N, C-alpha and C positions, 0 to 999 in steps of 0.2 A: 561452698558459697561463703564468702567472708562476711563479717558484720562491720558496722561503722567504726567500732573500737579497733578492729585489726586494721582497717584502712588507715585510721588515725596513726596507729603504730608504724605502719609502713611509710606513711608520708611524713613522720616525725624524723626522718632521715633521708639522705639522698638515695635516688634509685640506682642501684648498681647496674653495671653493664650485663650482668647475668640474671637480671629480674626483668619481668614484664608485669605490669599492673593493668588490669582491665576493669573499668568501672562503668557498669551499665546504669544508665539513668532511669530506666524503667524496668520493672520485673519482666522476665522472659526473654530479654534481648540476648540472643544466643549467637548472633552473627559476628560479634566483636572478636571473639577468639582468633579467627583466622587473621585479623588485622593487627593483632598484637605485635609490638616491636620490642626487642631486648633494649633495656635501659630507658624505657619511656613508659608513659601512662596513656592508655587508649580510652577515651571517652567518646561515645557514639563513633563518628567518623573522623575524630580529631586525635592526633598524637601530641602529647605534651612532654617537654622535658621537665625534670624536677631536680633542682639544684639545691645546695646548701642554703642559698639566700631564700629560696622558697620555704624551706623548713623553718627559717627564722620568721618570715612573715606569717606563716601558719601559727607559730607559737604566739606572736603578738596578737593576731586576730583572736585566738582562744582566750587570751588574758582579757582582751577588751570585752569579749562576749561574757566572761565570768563576772566582769565589773558592771554589766548591765546594759551594755550598748547592743542594740539590735543589728540585724543584717542591714536593714534600711539606713540606720544611723552611720554605719561604717562606710556607706557610699557617699555620704554627705561630705561636702568640702570642709566643714568645720565640726568640732565635737558637739554633741548635744548638751547644752548647758544643764539641762534638768538631771542628767546623769552625772555630769562633770562636777557640779556643785556639791554632790553627795560625797565625793572623794576628798581626801586630805590634799591639801594644795602640793605637797611634796610628791604626789602620785600623779599629778597632771601631766607630766612628760610622757 
């Protein structure tokens, strides 16, 4: 059983055609393995491609989280000013 750090390591690169990644959303989900597909991520009954652009977006999201933006804030259309104003203006991009 992998841990979140290993999953982050795997998702920090593209999923190769000889890899299959299975991510159960709840403990004890064992039915996912038969549905796994080479070169894709299986989450519940969904298969996801994972490309280099996805790894870039994941890195951006991690940086924003480290700067103090919450998951809810990342869904908003505009940055949360309360967090943004604490950063140096040259880091706003």
